[in-house]
Backbone as CSV, one residue per row, in Angstrom:
resi,resn,N_x,N_y,N_z,CA_x,CA_y,CA_z,C_x,C_y,C_z
1,MET,116.364,110.106,105.767,115.685,109.808,107.030,114.367,110.589,107.119
2,SER,113.357,110.001,107.692,112.056,110.655,107.836,112.132,111.739,108.907
3,ARG,111.351,112.789,108.708,111.218,113.805,109.737,109.992,113.463,110.564
4,TRP,110.223,112.882,111.701,109.117,112.372,112.510,108.536,113.472,113.390
5,LYS,107.220,113.412,113.588,106.567,114.295,114.535,106.858,113.816,115.951
6,PRO,106.908,114.749,116.924,107.102,114.312,118.319,105.965,113.384,118.738
7,LEU,106.294,112.374,119.522,105.279,111.439,120.007,104.472,112.073,121.135
8,PRO,103.221,111.627,121.334,102.403,112.184,122.419,103.101,112.057,123.779
9,ALA,103.018,113.128,124.562,103.714,113.148,125.849,103.152,112.126,126.825
10,GLU,101.873,111.735,126.647,101.273,110.813,127.611,101.636,109.357,127.370
11,LEU,102.384,109.049,126.316,102.765,107.658,126.048,103.648,107.122,127.178
12,HIS,103.391,105.890,127.574,104.249,105.230,128.558,105.640,105.025,127.950
13,PRO,106.716,105.087,128.745,108.073,104.917,128.205,108.248,103.638,127.391
14,GLN,107.599,102.526,127.791,107.740,101.275,127.041,107.064,101.379,125.675
15,VAL,105.903,102.047,125.622,105.229,102.257,124.339,106.058,103.195,123.467
16,HIS,106.593,104.244,124.091,107.449,105.195,123.370,108.648,104.464,122.767
17,HIS,109.258,103.559,123.546,110.425,102.805,123.069,110.057,101.928,121.873
18,LEU,108.877,101.280,121.920,108.442,100.426,120.805,108.254,101.256,119.534
19,VAL,107.571,102.401,119.646,107.301,103.215,118.455,108.599,103.740,117.850
20,VAL,109.538,104.163,118.719,110.838,104.635,118.218,111.555,103.511,117.488
21,ARG,111.481,102.288,118.027,112.128,101.141,117.378,111.511,100.872,115.996
22,LEU,110.174,100.949,115.896,109.507,100.740,114.608,109.885,101.834,113.609
23,ARG,109.997,103.069,114.112,110.400,104.157,113.221,111.811,103.914,112.670
24,ARG,112.724,103.445,113.533,114.090,103.203,113.077,114.145,102.090,112.027
25,LEU,113.321,101.042,112.217,113.295,99.964,111.230,112.776,100.480,109.888
26,LYS,111.748,101.324,109.922,111.226,101.892,108.669,112.287,102.738,107.981
27,ASP,112.999,103.581,108.769,114.044,104.409,108.193,115.188,103.563,107.646
28,ARG,115.563,102.515,108.399,116.662,101.669,107.938,116.313,100.968,106.626
29,GLY,115.062,100.587,106.468,114.643,99.941,105.226,114.303,100.927,104.121
30,GLU,114.369,102.250,104.449,114.051,103.287,103.464,112.701,103.012,102.786
31,LEU,111.714,102.732,103.624,110.388,102.370,103.127,109.408,103.507,103.387
32,SER,108.560,103.772,102.423,107.453,104.699,102.641,106.297,103.932,103.274
33,THR,105.316,104.678,103.804,104.159,103.985,104.391,103.389,103.217,103.323
34,ARG,103.408,103.691,102.086,102.738,102.955,101.003,103.452,101.643,100.718
35,GLN,104.807,101.665,100.744,105.564,100.419,100.554,105.339,99.468,101.722
36,LEU,105.256,100.024,102.939,104.959,99.189,104.104,103.601,98.511,103.928
37,ALA,102.636,99.250,103.427,101.301,98.672,103.225,101.366,97.525,102.226
38,THR,102.136,97.701,101.166,102.245,96.653,100.145,102.913,95.402,100.700
39,LYS,103.965,95.589,101.516,104.757,94.455,101.984,104.166,93.765,103.209
40,THR,103.363,94.487,104.008,102.867,93.905,105.255,101.381,93.580,105.243
41,GLY,100.615,94.175,104.302,99.177,93.920,104.277,98.383,94.857,105.175
42,TYR,99.041,95.800,105.872,98.342,96.790,106.687,98.384,98.131,105.939
43,SER,97.297,98.879,105.966,97.167,100.070,105.139,98.163,101.147,105.548
44,ALA,98.437,102.062,104.598,99.350,103.175,104.871,98.807,104.052,106.003
45,ARG,97.478,104.239,106.029,96.882,105.056,107.100,97.081,104.396,108.464
46,SER,96.981,103.057,108.501,97.213,102.350,109.770,98.649,102.547,110.233
47,TRP,99.614,102.436,109.307,101.021,102.619,109.687,101.280,104.047,110.160
48,GLN,100.575,105.032,109.598,100.735,106.402,110.078,100.282,106.521,111.530
49,ARG,99.178,105.845,111.864,98.712,105.874,113.256,99.703,105.156,114.168
50,TYR,100.182,103.975,113.724,101.109,103.211,114.560,102.397,103.989,114.821
51,LEU,102.963,104.599,113.772,104.270,105.241,113.880,104.196,106.635,114.489
52,ASN,102.999,107.155,114.709,102.848,108.433,115.381,102.277,108.276,116.787
53,GLY,102.169,107.035,117.268,101.763,106.791,118.638,100.292,106.988,118.906
54,ARG,99.480,107.059,117.845,98.041,107.255,118.053,97.289,105.941,118.213
55,SER,97.922,104.840,117.827,97.277,103.531,117.935,98.363,102.482,118.132
56,LEU,98.071,101.478,118.957,99.050,100.415,119.198,98.968,99.401,118.051
57,PRO,100.071,99.136,117.353,100.015,98.182,116.235,99.769,96.768,116.740
58,PRO,99.020,95.949,115.990,98.850,94.545,116.382,100.159,93.777,116.232
59,GLY,100.245,92.632,116.935,101.459,91.838,116.881,101.813,91.391,115.474
60,LYS,100.796,91.059,114.652,101.064,90.608,113.285,101.739,91.703,112.459
61,ALA,101.330,92.973,112.678,101.948,94.079,111.946,103.407,94.258,112.365
62,VAL,103.671,94.143,113.681,105.042,94.250,114.180,105.899,93.133,113.607
63,GLU,105.365,91.907,113.581,106.108,90.771,113.038,106.394,90.970,111.552
64,ALA,105.409,91.471,110.806,105.600,91.691,109.370,106.667,92.740,109.108
65,LEU,106.681,93.831,109.895,107.702,94.865,109.720,109.090,94.312,110.021
66,ALA,109.195,93.463,111.052,110.493,92.867,111.388,111.015,92.024,110.235
67,ARG,110.140,91.224,109.643,110.586,90.361,108.545,110.973,91.167,107.311
68,VAL,110.197,92.202,107.007,110.478,93.012,105.818,111.823,93.724,105.950
69,THR,112.157,94.170,107.174,113.397,94.921,107.380,114.545,94.043,107.847
70,GLY,114.333,92.716,107.954,115.402,91.816,108.334,115.727,91.832,109.814
71,ASP,114.802,92.286,110.666,115.041,92.316,112.110,114.547,91.025,112.749
72,ASP,114.924,90.808,114.023,114.515,89.611,114.747,113.060,89.768,115.205
73,PRO,112.096,89.022,114.646,110.692,89.215,115.018,110.397,88.806,116.457
74,VAL,111.102,87.797,116.981,110.818,87.334,118.350,111.166,88.420,119.361
75,ARG,112.315,89.046,119.166,112.724,90.103,120.090,111.791,91.308,119.991
76,LEU,111.390,91.657,118.768,110.498,92.795,118.581,109.107,92.502,119.152
77,LEU,108.641,91.253,119.036,107.334,90.885,119.594,107.360,90.909,121.127
78,ALA,108.512,90.558,121.719,108.633,90.640,123.176,108.510,92.096,123.632
79,LEU,109.137,93.010,122.879,109.006,94.436,123.182,107.559,94.894,123.011
80,HIS,106.872,94.360,121.992,105.464,94.703,121.771,104.589,94.214,122.910
81,GLU,104.874,93.025,123.444,104.068,92.497,124.552,104.165,93.409,125.770
82,THR,105.386,93.870,126.075,105.567,94.773,127.210,104.832,96.085,126.980
83,ALA,104.947,96.615,125.765,104.288,97.885,125.461,102.762,97.745,125.502
84,ALA,102.241,96.585,125.083,100.793,96.381,125.064,100.206,96.483,126.471
85,GLY,100.936,95.923,127.463,100.441,95.996,128.831,100.374,97.431,129.337
86,HIS,101.369,98.234,128.969,101.410,99.617,129.438,100.517,100.539,128.610
87,TRP,100.185,100.117,127.369,99.305,100.937,126.534,97.945,101.121,127.207
88,ALA,97.367,100.036,127.729,96.069,100.124,128.403,96.168,100.975,129.666
89,GLU,97.321,100.885,130.370,97.494,101.711,131.563,97.467,103.189,131.210
90,GLY,98.141,103.531,130.091,98.146,104.928,129.666,96.747,105.408,129.307
91,ARG,95.966,104.515,128.638,94.586,104.864,128.302,93.746,105.067,129.565
92,ALA,93.987,104.232,130.581,93.235,104.344,131.829,93.541,105.667,132.517
93,ALA,94.839,106.038,132.516,95.223,107.293,133.152,94.609,108.483,132.421
94,THR,94.590,108.417,131.078,94.010,109.506,130.294,92.509,109.638,130.551
95,ALA,91.806,108.486,130.595,90.367,108.505,130.839,90.049,109.029,132.236
96,ASP,90.880,108.620,133.219,90.644,109.069,134.590,90.879,110.570,134.697
97,HIS,91.931,111.052,134.003,92.204,112.485,134.016,91.066,113.260,133.369
98,ALA,90.540,112.724,132.240,89.438,113.402,131.559,88.185,113.440,132.438
99,ALA,87.936,112.332,133.162,86.758,112.288,134.029,86.871,113.311,135.154
100,ARG,88.087,113.430,135.702,88.277,114.398,136.796,88.187,115.833,136.275
101,ALA,88.736,116.043,135.050,88.711,117.398,134.500,87.286,117.826,134.153
102,GLY,86.427,116.837,133.765,85.060,117.171,133.361,84.079,117.264,134.513
103,ALA,84.484,116.867,135.728,83.561,116.908,136.873,83.303,118.353,137.299
104,ASP,82.090,118.645,137.723,81.748,119.995,138.181,82.485,120.295,139.468
105,PRO,83.091,121.474,139.561,83.774,121.823,140.818,82.771,121.990,141.955
106,ALA,83.225,121.687,143.152,82.356,121.823,144.325,82.117,123.297,144.612
107,PRO,80.945,123.649,145.070,80.642,125.060,145.369,81.473,125.533,146.549
108,PRO,81.745,126.824,146.634,82.540,127.350,147.754,81.817,127.131,149.078
109,ALA,82.594,126.918,150.112,82.043,126.624,151.450,81.608,127.923,152.099
110,THR,80.421,128.392,151.726,79.866,129.614,152.313,78.520,129.283,152.914
111,GLY,78.431,129.229,154.198,77.157,128.927,154.850,77.022,127.457,155.171
112,ARG,75.953,127.084,155.838,75.756,125.712,156.310,75.460,124.767,155.159
113,SER,74.765,125.225,154.046,74.399,124.321,152.964,75.628,123.818,152.220
114,ALA,76.702,124.602,152.182,77.914,124.187,151.467,78.511,122.942,152.082
115,TYR,78.416,122.810,153.402,78.984,121.637,154.065,78.256,120.360,153.693
116,GLY,77.000,120.466,153.244,76.273,119.281,152.823,76.525,118.920,151.366
117,SER,76.683,119.939,150.488,76.849,119.660,149.065,78.263,119.222,148.716
118,TYR,79.276,119.705,149.416,80.665,119.361,149.085,80.933,117.865,149.226
119,PRO,80.565,117.208,150.345,80.809,115.753,150.426,80.061,114.976,149.355
120,ARG,78.831,115.395,149.000,78.084,114.662,147.978,78.794,114.734,146.626
121,ALA,79.311,115.910,146.268,80.038,116.051,144.997,81.318,115.212,145.018
122,LEU,81.994,115.214,146.161,83.234,114.441,146.278,82.958,112.948,146.155
123,ILE,81.887,112.473,146.789,81.536,111.053,146.724,81.148,110.664,145.302
124,ALA,80.402,111.541,144.613,79.999,111.237,143.235,81.218,111.135,142.321
125,THR,82.155,112.074,142.486,83.379,112.033,141.677,84.175,110.766,141.947
126,GLY,84.282,110.407,143.234,85.017,109.194,143.586,84.352,107.943,143.037
127,ALA,83.019,107.919,143.039,82.305,106.756,142.513,82.543,106.600,141.017
128,VAL,82.507,107.730,140.272,82.767,107.676,138.829,84.166,107.166,138.560
129,ALA,85.136,107.698,139.311,86.525,107.262,139.116,86.689,105.782,139.436
130,LEU,85.993,105.301,140.491,86.104,103.892,140.870,85.519,102.996,139.795
131,VAL,84.327,103.377,139.265,83.704,102.574,138.202,84.606,102.520,136.976
132,LEU,85.181,103.688,136.601,86.081,103.714,135.447,87.305,102.847,135.679
133,SER,87.872,102.922,136.884,89.080,102.143,137.184,88.800,100.648,137.115
134,VAL,87.671,100.213,137.701,87.339,98.781,137.691,87.072,98.313,136.254
135,SER,86.338,99.106,135.477,86.035,98.718,134.094,87.300,98.610,133.259
136,LEU,88.180,99.588,133.417,89.426,99.567,132.653,90.336,98.429,133.096
137,ALA,90.321,98.117,134.389,91.139,97.006,134.872,90.667,95.682,134.285
138,LEU,89.355,95.493,134.211,88.812,94.277,133.604,89.145,94.208,132.119
139,LEU,88.998,95.347,131.444,89.316,95.378,130.017,90.785,95.084,129.782
140,LEU,91.645,95.638,130.641,93.079,95.386,130.529,93.393,93.911,130.714
141,ALA,92.755,93.273,131.695,93.017,91.860,131.955,92.632,90.997,130.757
142,VAL,91.468,91.305,130.147,91.027,90.525,128.988,91.961,90.725,127.804
143,ARG,92.315,91.975,127.551,93.191,92.255,126.410,94.590,91.691,126.616
144,LEU,95.082,91.746,127.847,96.416,91.222,128.124,96.458,89.708,127.908
145,ALA,95.400,89.014,128.340,95.346,87.563,128.134,95.302,87.236,126.648
146,ASP,94.515,88.021,125.900,94.426,87.784,124.452,95.759,88.085,123.769
147,THR,96.420,89.154,124.205,97.724,89.515,123.619,98.759,88.432,123.876
148,ARG,98.760,87.890,125.094,99.733,86.834,125.409,99.492,85.585,124.572
149,ALA,98.212,85.242,124.363,97.907,84.065,123.547,98.358,84.268,122.106
150,ARG,98.080,85.477,121.564,98.496,85.734,120.187,100.011,85.803,120.061
151,LEU,100.680,86.316,121.098,102.138,86.373,121.072,102.749,84.982,121.084
152,ALA,102.165,84.074,121.885,102.668,82.699,121.910,102.532,82.045,120.538
153,GLN,101.395,82.282,119.877,101.214,81.743,118.529,102.195,82.369,117.546
154,ALA,102.406,83.689,117.686,103.328,84.371,116.768,104.749,83.876,116.961
155,ARG,105.150,83.635,118.222,106.505,83.138,118.464,106.698,81.756,117.868
156,ALA,105.682,80.905,118.036,105.793,79.554,117.468,105.885,79.612,115.955
157,ALA,105.081,80.489,115.341,105.128,80.610,113.881,106.433,81.210,113.417
158,ALA,106.979,82.170,114.212,108.232,82.804,113.819,109.384,81.819,113.856
159,VAL,109.410,80.975,114.890,110.477,79.980,114.988,110.410,79.011,113.824
160,ALA,109.183,78.653,113.395,109.034,77.676,112.314,109.255,78.291,110.939
161,ALA,108.885,79.595,110.769,108.880,80.169,109.429,110.058,81.077,109.129
162,THR,110.735,81.633,110.151,111.813,82.576,109.892,113.059,81.859,109.403
163,PRO,113.600,82.234,108.222,114.819,81.597,107.738,115.989,81.868,108.668
164,ALA,116.945,80.929,108.696,118.144,81.124,109.498,119.018,82.186,108.851
165,THR,119.996,82.695,109.613,120.914,83.696,109.094,122.337,83.168,109.167
166,VAL,123.229,83.863,108.474,124.623,83.423,108.390,125.279,83.494,109.763
167,THR,125.995,82.438,110.143,126.751,82.396,111.385,128.166,81.926,111.096
168,GLU,129.060,82.077,112.094,130.452,81.677,111.919,130.583,80.166,111.757
169,SER,129.637,79.410,112.298,129.714,77.949,112.251,129.039,77.361,111.015
170,LEU,128.609,78.226,110.075,127.894,77.744,108.902,128.788,76.844,108.053
171,VAL,128.293,75.644,107.729,129.025,74.701,106.882,128.569,74.891,105.443
172,PRO,129.507,75.156,104.494,129.101,75.384,103.100,128.369,74.172,102.524
173,VAL,127.319,74.438,101.757,126.528,73.390,101.125,126.335,73.769,99.656
174,VAL,126.424,72.779,98.787,126.143,73.004,97.371,124.843,72.276,97.034
175,TYR,123.835,73.013,96.594,122.532,72.445,96.296,122.418,72.139,94.791
176,PRO,121.775,71.036,94.445,121.560,70.740,93.019,120.371,71.528,92.480
177,CYS,120.467,71.951,91.231,119.377,72.673,90.578,118.741,71.771,89.516
178,ARG,117.448,71.518,89.655,116.724,70.712,88.666,115.416,71.422,88.316
179,PRO,115.507,72.553,87.616,114.281,73.310,87.303,113.296,72.491,86.471
180,GLN,112.056,72.479,86.899,110.976,71.813,86.167,109.751,72.716,86.192
181,ARG,108.985,72.659,85.107,107.785,73.481,85.030,106.555,72.641,85.315
182,ARG,105.771,73.099,86.289,104.542,72.392,86.653,103.416,73.418,86.750
183,ASP,102.339,73.148,86.020,101.162,74.023,86.033,101.535,75.475,85.712
184,GLY,102.472,75.646,84.778,102.848,76.989,84.351,103.805,77.707,85.272
185,HIS,104.357,77.016,86.294,105.280,77.638,87.238,106.553,76.801,87.328
186,TRP,107.675,77.494,87.603,108.968,76.821,87.681,109.311,76.477,89.128
187,TYR,109.865,75.279,89.305,110.316,74.810,90.613,111.680,74.144,90.440
188,ALA,112.546,74.333,91.436,113.880,73.729,91.373,113.994,72.504,92.273
189,GLY,112.919,72.112,92.926,112.919,70.906,93.743,113.491,71.084,95.134
190,LEU,113.741,72.341,95.568,114.341,72.570,96.880,113.339,73.157,97.879
191,SER,112.349,73.892,97.384,111.312,74.449,98.262,110.135,74.885,97.397
192,PRO,108.906,74.558,97.803,107.733,74.975,97.024,107.189,76.332,97.444
193,THR,107.893,77.047,98.330,107.341,78.278,98.905,107.034,79.322,97.838
194,THR,106.028,80.123,98.133,105.694,81.250,97.252,105.583,82.559,98.030
195,ASP,105.804,82.518,99.351,105.631,83.744,100.126,106.663,83.950,101.230
196,THR,107.623,83.009,101.389,108.644,83.201,102.416,109.483,84.429,102.093
197,ILE,109.647,85.330,103.061,110.429,86.543,102.839,111.901,86.243,103.091
198,LEU,112.729,86.472,102.092,114.166,86.230,102.177,114.901,87.541,101.989
199,ALA,115.911,87.765,102.830,116.689,88.997,102.744,118.162,88.679,102.969
200,TYR,118.979,89.685,102.884,120.429,89.560,103.011,120.810,88.839,104.310
201,THR,121.711,87.861,104.216,122.259,86.997,105.293,121.380,85.799,105.614
202,HIS,120.196,85.653,105.007,119.396,84.457,105.240,120.053,83.252,104.562
203,VAL,119.848,82.082,105.134,120.404,80.853,104.565,119.337,79.767,104.586
204,GLY,119.543,78.723,103.754,118.644,77.580,103.776,118.195,77.176,102.389
205,PRO,117.411,76.103,102.314,116.958,75.600,101.013,116.062,76.584,100.267
206,GLU,115.311,77.447,100.999,114.493,78.436,100.307,115.371,79.396,99.502
207,VAL,116.523,79.793,100.109,117.459,80.664,99.385,118.017,79.941,98.165
208,ALA,118.367,78.653,98.331,118.886,77.878,97.201,117.850,77.753,96.090
209,GLU,116.575,77.565,96.447,115.501,77.518,95.453,115.466,78.816,94.647
210,ALA,115.543,79.955,95.357,115.522,81.247,94.676,116.760,81.413,93.791
211,GLN,117.931,80.947,94.280,119.145,81.062,93.478,119.030,80.255,92.175
212,CYS,118.482,79.051,92.258,118.294,78.236,91.061,117.385,78.952,90.053
213,LEU,116.291,79.525,90.555,115.346,80.199,89.657,115.934,81.492,89.104
214,LEU,116.772,82.174,89.897,117.454,83.365,89.396,118.400,83.000,88.257
215,ARG,119.152,81.902,88.454,120.075,81.465,87.409,119.302,81.087,86.146
216,ARG,118.172,80.374,86.298,117.380,79.967,85.147,116.830,81.176,84.402
217,ALA,116.520,82.250,85.162,115.951,83.453,84.551,117.012,84.372,83.970
218,GLY,118.301,83.997,84.069,119.363,84.807,83.482,119.947,85.851,84.403
219,ALA,119.626,85.803,85.714,120.202,86.731,86.694,121.114,85.916,87.606
220,ALA,122.383,85.759,87.216,123.301,84.856,87.906,123.516,85.278,89.351
221,PRO,123.220,84.370,90.336,123.382,84.703,91.748,124.694,84.206,92.354
222,GLY,125.604,83.649,91.527,126.802,83.018,92.059,126.550,81.547,92.342
223,ASP,127.267,81.000,93.314,127.111,79.588,93.658,125.724,79.320,94.247
224,ILE,125.208,78.118,93.978,123.926,77.712,94.572,124.240,77.088,95.929
225,ASP,124.488,77.959,96.915,124.932,77.508,98.230,123.913,77.773,99.328
226,GLY,122.755,78.324,98.978,121.733,78.597,99.988,122.065,79.755,100.895
227,VAL,123.013,80.614,100.510,123.402,81.772,101.322,123.024,83.042,100.566
228,PHE,122.200,83.865,101.161,121.755,85.124,100.559,122.851,86.167,100.792
229,GLY,123.820,86.179,99.873,124.931,87.102,99.978,124.835,88.236,98.977
230,PRO,125.946,88.999,98.786,125.918,90.158,97.892,125.561,89.801,96.452
231,LYS,126.112,88.674,95.914,125.814,88.302,94.539,124.337,87.968,94.357
232,THR,123.793,87.248,95.326,122.366,86.916,95.244,121.506,88.173,95.327
233,GLN,121.885,89.093,96.209,121.118,90.332,96.335,121.156,91.139,95.035
234,ARG,122.341,91.217,94.399,122.424,91.942,93.131,121.589,91.263,92.048
235,ALA,121.570,89.915,92.056,120.747,89.195,91.075,119.264,89.474,91.291
236,VAL,118.839,89.535,92.548,117.432,89.847,92.856,117.082,91.245,92.357
237,ILE,117.977,92.199,92.572,117.728,93.578,92.133,117.617,93.640,90.607
238,ARG,118.483,92.870,89.896,118.397,92.860,88.433,117.047,92.300,87.972
239,LEU,116.602,91.215,88.611,115.316,90.626,88.232,114.170,91.594,88.521
240,GLN,114.188,92.220,89.720,113.113,93.147,90.079,113.064,94.327,89.118
241,THR,114.223,94.818,88.724,114.267,95.922,87.771,113.696,95.494,86.420
242,ARG,114.084,94.310,85.982,113.616,93.803,84.692,112.111,93.566,84.678
243,GLU,111.555,93.094,85.813,110.133,92.745,85.873,109.251,93.905,86.311
244,GLY,109.855,95.079,86.576,109.065,96.244,86.976,108.533,96.157,88.394
245,LEU,109.251,95.458,89.280,108.823,95.318,90.668,109.471,96.397,91.529
246,VAL,109.055,96.472,92.797,109.726,97.348,93.752,111.142,96.828,93.946
247,VAL,112.140,97.667,93.716,113.544,97.235,93.766,114.057,97.447,95.185
248,ASP,114.046,96.363,95.988,114.527,96.449,97.364,115.504,95.337,97.718
249,GLY,115.781,94.422,96.764,116.729,93.342,97.044,116.205,92.304,98.011
250,VAL,114.910,92.320,98.294,114.275,91.366,99.206,113.306,90.497,98.412
251,ILE,113.363,89.201,98.646,112.456,88.289,97.945,111.184,88.113,98.774
252,GLY,110.086,88.636,98.259,108.780,88.489,98.890,107.806,87.836,97.912
253,PRO,106.514,87.855,98.198,105.536,87.183,97.337,105.574,87.634,95.881
254,HIS,105.757,88.954,95.643,105.761,89.431,94.256,106.995,88.932,93.498
255,THR,108.148,88.948,94.178,109.367,88.473,93.517,109.311,86.968,93.303
256,TRP,108.743,86.229,94.263,108.569,84.783,94.072,107.693,84.526,92.844
257,ARG,106.626,85.295,92.708,105.728,85.094,91.573,106.480,85.310,90.253
258,ALA,107.356,86.349,90.231,108.131,86.606,89.019,109.139,85.486,88.759
259,LEU,109.754,84.953,89.821,110.716,83.855,89.662,110.035,82.603,89.139
260,ARG,108.857,82.316,89.670,108.161,81.102,89.255,107.684,81.171,87.793
261,ALA,107.443,82.411,87.322,106.866,82.542,85.986,107.861,83.063,84.953
262,ALA,109.083,83.471,85.382,110.009,84.150,84.479,110.485,83.234,83.360
263,GLU,110.661,83.821,82.178,111.243,83.105,81.056,112.762,83.264,81.101
264,SER,113.480,82.227,80.715,114.946,82.290,80.753,115.460,83.197,79.654
265,GLU,116.648,83.791,79.932,117.276,84.656,78.929,118.605,84.078,78.504
């Protein structure tokens, strides 16, 4: 388990909850920030900022982490949407506090001139705070609208692209394997995908495609039933070890590339 630094005290509870959830997913997947960068497309330095509460991760990064660790991306994105709204509020509170802390204190009320300067200083401070509050409120409204639009797109893409998982009502299916080589790559006729992320408990034709290619490459996955079970996971690990890939038992773009190009044994 990672030894995490304490999160900033000024984080809103919803933002704090999101960051803790992301940290747990990273720990559960036993992934380093460098591995996260490889699997998600976001740099290791960016993940360090996200996981230490110094920067709010974009929705695409949250979705990518969910898929890599086998978590539900829709539920995690809903948590991200809530945290995004409160992130701007926390920034507004911090900026307002900094503005108040940096304002010159009013002079002591000694003599008649003090009564004239104190209200002017108070009005100036209030005006600065009001301008900051209005500006931050407008910025929050724009960012919140943009976040909601991107979240709606991410949810639609997640529903269309996320493989199903094993359920009690799953009906067993036996898929035919017909490996053919086209343009130097192998296909089994069940799915042309080259980047769908598949992990333990996923089901569907994409899993069956991978099982066919695993069998052709000499890493027997068991029955070609479209269910990513223990035998399929062990076959993926054998292939990744043989091809010098990151051994995580998850089929991603690099493992797909090896499956499409692997020679049979």
